[in-house]
C-alpha positions as CSV (number, residue, x, y, z in Angstrom):
1,M,85.8,142.6,33.4
2,K,82.7,140.8,35.4
3,Q,80.2,142.5,32.9
4,T,82.4,141.1,30.1
5,L,82.1,137.4,31.5
6,E,78.2,138.0,32.0
7,L,78.1,139.0,28.4
8,K,80.0,135.7,27.3
9,K,77.9,133.4,29.4
10,E,74.7,135.1,28.2
11,K,75.8,134.6,24.5
12,M,76.8,131.0,25.5
13,H,73.7,130.1,27.0
14,S,71.8,131.5,24.4
15,H,74.1,129.4,21.7
16,N,73.5,126.3,24.0
17,L,70.1,126.5,23.5
18,F,70.5,126.7,19.5
19,S,72.6,123.9,19.5
20,L,70.4,121.8,21.6
21,F,67.5,121.9,19.2
22,L,68.9,122.9,15.8
23,L,68.9,120.2,13.4
24,S,70.7,120.4,10.2
25,L,69.0,119.7,7.1
26,I,69.4,117.0,7.6
27,A,66.9,117.1,9.0
28,V,66.4,117.0,10.7
29,T,65.7,115.6,11.5
30,M,62.7,116.1,11.5
31,L,61.8,113.5,8.9
32,S,61.3,109.7,8.9
33,C,60.0,106.4,6.9
34,G,60.8,100.1,3.3
35,N,59.9,96.0,1.5
36,S,59.6,92.7,2.7
37,L,60.2,89.4,1.2
38,H,59.2,87.8,4.4
39,K,55.6,87.1,4.8
40,K,55.5,87.8,8.7
41,R,57.1,91.2,8.3
42,T,54.3,94.0,7.7
43,L,54.7,97.8,6.8
44,A,52.0,99.3,8.6
45,Y,52.2,103.2,8.7
46,R,54.1,104.4,11.8
47,N,54.0,108.0,13.1
48,P,57.4,109.1,12.7
49,F,56.8,112.0,15.3
50,F,55.5,109.4,18.0
51,A,57.5,111.0,21.2
52,E,58.3,108.5,23.8
53,E,57.3,109.5,27.5
54,G,59.9,112.0,28.6
55,Y,61.2,112.7,25.2
56,D,61.5,116.4,25.3
57,A,62.9,116.4,28.8
58,C,65.7,113.8,27.6
59,V,66.6,115.8,24.8
60,N,67.1,119.1,26.7
61,Q,68.9,117.2,29.7
62,R,72.6,116.2,30.1
63,S,73.1,112.5,30.0
64,S,75.6,110.2,31.3
65,E,74.5,107.7,28.3
66,V,75.9,110.1,25.8
67,S,78.4,112.0,27.6
68,V,80.3,112.7,24.2
69,V,77.1,114.5,23.1
70,D,77.4,117.1,25.6
71,E,81.2,117.4,25.3
72,V,80.9,118.2,21.9
73,F,77.9,120.9,22.3
74,D,80.3,122.1,25.3
75,F,83.4,122.7,22.8
76,E,81.1,124.0,20.0
77,I,79.7,126.5,22.0
78,K,83.2,128.0,23.1
79,F,84.4,127.6,19.7
80,K,81.4,129.2,18.0
81,T,81.9,132.3,20.4
82,F,85.6,133.0,20.0
83,Y,84.7,132.4,16.1
84,D,82.4,134.9,15.8
85,R,83.6,137.6,18.4
86,F,87.3,137.5,17.6
87,L,88.5,135.3,14.6
88,L,86.1,136.6,12.2
89,V,86.8,140.1,13.3
90,K,90.4,139.5,12.4
91,Y,89.6,137.3,9.4
92,P,86.3,137.9,7.8
93,Q,87.2,136.3,4.6
94,I,87.0,133.0,6.4
95,S,83.5,132.9,6.4
96,S,83.3,132.7,2.7
97,L,85.5,129.8,2.7
98,V,83.2,128.1,5.0
99,S,80.5,128.5,3.1
100,N,82.1,127.3,0.2
101,K,83.4,124.1,2.1
102,Y,80.2,123.4,3.7
103,R,78.2,123.6,0.6
104,I,80.8,121.4,-1.9
105,G,81.1,119.0,1.3
106,Q,77.7,118.8,2.5
107,P,77.3,115.0,3.4
108,V,74.5,113.2,1.9
109,F,73.2,109.5,3.5
110,T,72.4,106.6,1.2
111,I,71.5,103.4,1.1
112,T,75.2,102.2,0.3
113,Q,76.8,105.2,2.3
114,P,74.6,105.6,5.2
115,L,75.2,107.8,8.4
116,I,76.2,105.0,11.3
117,L,76.5,106.9,14.6
118,N,77.1,105.6,18.1
119,S,79.0,106.7,21.2
120,D,82.5,105.6,20.0
121,E,82.1,106.9,16.5
122,L,81.3,110.3,17.9
123,N,84.2,110.3,20.1
124,R,86.6,109.2,17.3
125,Q,85.2,112.4,15.3
126,F,85.7,114.4,18.2
127,Q,89.0,113.5,18.8
128,N,90.0,113.7,15.2
129,I,89.2,117.6,15.4
130,I,91.2,117.9,18.8
131,D,94.1,116.1,17.4
132,Q,94.0,118.7,14.3
133,F,93.9,121.9,16.7
134,H,97.4,120.0,18.2
135,S,98.8,119.8,14.6
136,S,100.3,123.3,14.6
137,W,101.7,126.0,16.9
138,E,98.9,128.7,15.6
139,L,96.0,125.9,16.1
140,H,97.5,124.9,19.3
141,F,97.3,128.3,20.5
142,L,94.0,129.1,19.2
143,Y,92.8,125.8,21.0
144,G,94.0,127.3,24.3
145,E,92.2,130.7,23.8
146,I,89.1,128.9,22.8
147,L,89.1,126.9,26.1
148,S,89.9,129.8,28.3
149,Y,87.7,132.3,27.0
150,G,90.5,134.1,25.6
151,E,90.3,136.9,22.9
152,S,93.9,136.6,21.1
153,V,94.2,135.9,17.4
154,P,97.7,134.9,16.0
155,D,98.5,135.8,12.8
156,L,97.5,133.3,10.0
157,S,98.7,132.5,6.5
158,D,96.4,131.8,4.1
159,E,97.0,128.0,4.3
160,M,96.4,128.3,7.9
161,R,93.2,129.9,7.3
162,N,91.9,127.3,5.2
163,V,92.6,124.7,7.9
164,V,90.5,126.8,10.4
165,A,87.9,127.0,7.8
166,D,88.2,123.2,7.3
167,Q,87.7,123.0,11.3
168,V,84.7,125.2,11.3
169,V,83.3,122.8,8.7
170,Y,84.1,119.3,10.6
171,L,82.8,120.7,14.1
172,E,79.4,121.9,12.5
173,T,78.8,118.7,10.9
174,L,79.9,116.7,14.1
175,K,77.7,119.1,15.9
176,N,74.7,118.1,13.7
177,H,75.5,114.5,14.2
178,A,75.6,114.8,17.9
179,I,72.1,116.3,18.0
180,R,70.7,113.7,15.6
181,F,72.1,111.0,18.0
182,K,70.9,112.7,21.0
183,K,67.5,112.6,19.7
184,A,67.8,109.0,18.7
185,I,68.7,107.8,22.0
186,C,65.6,109.7,23.4
187,K,63.4,107.7,21.0
188,K,65.5,104.5,21.0
189,K,62.4,102.2,21.6
190,Q,60.8,103.2,18.7
191,L,64.2,103.4,16.4
192,V,65.0,99.5,17.4
193,S,61.6,98.7,15.9
194,N,62.0,100.5,12.8
195,Q,64.8,98.1,11.7
196,K,62.0,96.5,9.6
197,Y,61.7,99.4,7.4
198,D,65.6,98.8,6.2
199,V,65.6,98.2,2.5
200,S,69.0,97.2,2.2
201,P,69.2,93.7,2.7
202,F,66.9,93.6,-0.3
203,L,68.7,95.6,-2.9
204,D,71.7,95.0,-5.0
205,K,74.3,97.2,-3.7
206,V,76.2,98.0,-7.2
207,K,73.1,98.9,-9.1
208,W,72.0,101.1,-6.0
209,A,75.0,102.8,-5.4
210,N,73.8,105.9,-7.3
211,A,70.3,105.7,-7.0
212,Y,70.5,108.6,-4.7
213,Y,71.5,111.0,-7.3
214,E,69.2,109.3,-10.3
215,N,66.5,111.8,-11.9
216,E,63.1,110.7,-11.3
217,D,62.5,108.4,-14.2
218,L,65.7,106.4,-13.7
219,F,65.1,106.2,-9.8
220,F,61.7,104.5,-10.2
221,K,62.5,102.2,-12.8
222,L,65.3,101.1,-10.3
223,V,62.5,101.2,-7.6
224,S,60.2,99.2,-9.8
225,E,63.1,96.4,-10.9
226,Q,64.5,96.1,-7.2
227,L,62.3,97.0,-4.2
228,P,59.7,94.9,-3.6
229,L,56.0,95.7,-3.5
230,N,55.1,96.4,-0.1
231,F,58.1,98.8,0.3
232,R,57.3,100.5,-3.1
233,Q,53.6,101.2,-1.5
234,H,55.0,102.3,1.7
235,F,57.6,104.5,0.6
236,F,56.3,106.1,-2.7
237,S,52.2,105.6,-2.9
238,I,49.5,107.3,-0.9
239,S,49.6,104.3,1.8
240,R,46.5,105.9,4.3
241,D,43.4,107.9,3.4
242,L,42.7,109.2,6.7
243,S,42.7,112.9,6.3
244,P,39.5,114.8,6.5
245,V,41.0,117.4,4.4
246,T,39.2,117.7,0.7
247,L,40.7,118.7,-2.3
248,S,38.4,119.7,-5.1
249,C,39.2,119.3,-8.6
250,K,38.6,120.7,-12.0
251,K,40.2,120.0,-15.5
252,N,41.0,122.7,-17.9
253,Q,42.5,121.9,-21.4
254,A,43.9,118.5,-20.1
255,K,45.5,119.8,-17.0
256,F,44.0,119.4,-13.6
257,Q,43.9,122.0,-10.9
258,L,43.3,120.7,-7.4
259,L,41.9,123.5,-4.9
260,V,42.9,123.0,-1.0
261,R,41.2,125.4,1.4
262,I,43.6,126.7,4.3
263,Y,42.8,128.7,7.6
264,E,45.7,130.9,8.2
265,E,44.7,134.6,9.3
266,N,48.4,135.9,9.0
267,L,49.2,137.3,5.6
268,D,52.8,136.9,5.8
269,H,52.1,133.4,6.7
270,Q,49.7,133.2,4.0
271,S,52.5,134.4,1.4
272,M,55.0,131.7,2.1
273,I,52.2,128.8,2.6
274,K,50.7,129.7,-0.9
275,D,54.0,129.7,-2.5
276,A,55.3,126.7,-0.9
277,I,52.4,124.4,-1.8
278,E,52.0,125.6,-5.4
279,S,55.6,125.7,-6.0
280,Y,56.4,122.1,-5.0
281,W,53.1,120.5,-5.6
282,Q,52.9,120.8,-9.2
283,S,53.9,118.6,-12.2
284,D,53.3,119.5,-16.2
285,D,49.7,118.6,-16.0
286,I,48.7,118.7,-12.5
287,K,48.6,121.5,-10.1
288,V,47.8,122.1,-6.5
289,L,46.3,125.7,-5.9
290,V,45.5,127.1,-2.1
291,N,42.7,129.1,-1.3
292,F,42.8,130.7,2.1
293,V,39.2,130.6,4.2
294,S,38.0,132.8,7.2
295,S,36.4,129.8,9.0
296,K,37.7,126.9,10.4
297,N,35.9,122.9,9.9
298,E,37.1,119.6,9.6
299,N,37.6,119.7,5.9
300,I,39.8,122.8,6.4
301,L,43.9,122.4,6.6
302,Q,45.0,124.4,9.3
303,I,48.6,125.5,10.2
304,Y,49.3,125.5,13.8
305,W,52.4,127.4,14.5
306,L,55.0,126.0,17.0
307,D,57.6,127.6,19.2
308,S,60.2,125.3,18.0
309,Y,62.2,123.7,15.2
310,S,60.0,120.7,15.1
311,S,57.4,120.4,12.3
312,Y,55.1,117.2,11.9
313,V,51.7,116.0,11.0
314,E,50.1,113.6,13.6
315,F,48.8,110.6,12.6
316,D,45.3,111.0,13.9
317,N,44.8,114.7,13.5
318,T,46.0,114.8,9.9
319,A,43.8,118.1,9.1
320,V,46.6,120.2,11.1
321,I,50.2,120.8,10.1
322,F,52.3,121.5,12.9
323,L,55.3,124.0,12.0
324,G,57.9,125.1,13.8
325,K,58.4,128.9,13.4
326,K,62.2,128.9,14.5
327,N,63.4,127.3,11.5
328,H,65.4,129.4,8.8
329,P,63.1,131.3,6.4
330,S,64.8,129.5,3.3
331,L,64.0,126.1,4.8
332,Q,60.3,126.8,5.9
333,P,58.8,126.5,2.4
334,K,60.4,122.8,2.2
335,I,59.4,121.9,5.4
336,L,55.6,123.0,4.8
337,A,55.7,121.4,1.6
338,H,56.8,118.0,2.9
339,E,54.5,118.0,5.7
340,F,51.7,118.8,3.1
341,G,52.7,115.4,1.6
342,H,52.0,113.7,4.9
343,V,48.3,115.5,5.0
344,L,47.9,113.8,1.5
345,G,48.7,110.4,2.8
346,F,52.7,109.9,1.7
347,N,55.1,108.5,4.1
348,D,58.6,109.9,4.3
349,C,61.2,108.1,2.3
350,Y,64.3,107.7,4.5
351,V,64.9,105.2,7.1
352,E,66.2,105.7,10.6
353,F,66.9,102.7,13.1
354,F,69.1,101.1,15.7
355,N,70.4,97.9,14.6
356,Q,71.6,94.8,16.4
357,A,75.1,96.4,17.0
358,D,73.4,99.2,18.6
359,Q,74.4,101.6,16.1
360,F,72.2,104.4,14.6
361,V,71.7,104.1,11.0
362,Y,70.1,106.7,8.8
363,Y,69.9,107.1,5.0
364,E,67.7,108.6,2.5
365,L,66.5,106.8,-0.8
366,N,66.7,109.9,-3.1
367,G,68.0,113.5,-3.3
368,Y,65.5,114.9,-5.4
369,N,62.4,113.9,-3.5
370,L,61.2,116.3,-1.1
371,M,59.4,113.5,0.9
372,C,62.8,111.9,1.0
373,S,65.2,114.5,2.0
374,L,65.4,118.3,2.8
375,N,69.1,118.3,1.9
376,G,69.6,121.8,-0.1
377,K,72.6,120.1,-2.3
378,F,69.9,119.1,-5.4
379,P,66.9,120.8,-6.4
380,L,64.2,119.3,-4.7
381,K,60.5,118.7,-6.0
382,I,57.5,116.3,-5.7
383,P,57.8,113.4,-7.9
384,S,55.3,113.7,-11.1
385,I,54.3,110.0,-10.2
386,Y,53.2,111.6,-6.6
387,M,51.1,114.4,-8.6
388,R,49.3,111.4,-10.7
389,Q,48.3,109.7,-7.5
390,V,46.7,112.7,-6.2
391,A,45.0,113.6,-9.4
392,S,43.7,110.2,-9.4
393,K,42.3,110.2,-6.0
394,Y,40.9,113.7,-6.2
395,C,39.8,113.8,-9.9
396,M,37.9,110.5,-10.8
397,D,34.7,112.2,-12.0
398,Q,37.2,115.0,-14.0
399,K,38.6,112.1,-16.2
């Protein structure tokens, strides 16, 4: 019995660490980045990965300021342990139900429907999940087993298995919201100042209702009509030219090929890096190619692998992509291609900030642009308007 409890604790501990660090693709997390009709309001480039003092410790410690986050994590750990070890053993078909529901119901956050979070909203979402567990005797029984580290799973009808699958998706979504909110709280000073990047006050909400879902041509037509110039430049243009990394260019039958040199010794990593950059950073007549070199210098791009989920490019060191190696392999090419965009001088095109009501607000400007989103709900790409800017910068003598 003691060994069983030890095993449970060990599994719970490892899952807890995973929960504290993982961002859904939301990602993540991990991304950040607006217009002004007021001359006083300027949009200087900000480093979205600037970490306030004590940020890492804040993210990884429990906090009374956001106690609901820890409550969500604690329950999710217990639920996931029970789900993996007992519920799926008896009803493995629930797994496919969950996958389908999550794929169909994966949330997107747009200008007209942003993610808005505070402690009260997280509490409300969490209470809805708990209330659902008390809506039938089967779910109530499962709830008791989850809290007591039990092992019993009652007989469940098809309808009840579907409800359980819903609960799994709701809890996963809530966990991701909790992670995002905890990280936002830990860099709150920065995110309070980020409200100046909010473009929503300047847009026609009716015209922008479907902008997130528009293809490149329709989206940028709307951008040119609606978004003031400084926001357009900030979000969708090469807004800084500080990187020492150089790309060579050659023209071949009206097509431009740009070559970036990268230092990376690991052959497996080389394959992923080459595929990520070359598959995303291309258009009909412009393509970025990768050449691996055996030595370093300031004009060579380097990949520095981190033992974490976070990936970023530092504002004052854009010759290095810091890439978290704990990310899921299917996400890694998207993350790397996104970070390569920062090396070239493009900002993120999503917005996150704390508003005057002390709510955390997050939205993405477009669902197809890899610099706006890592959401896997839409086929992501680098817009051709970006590729033309890259060619204009590096291929001046080839025209």
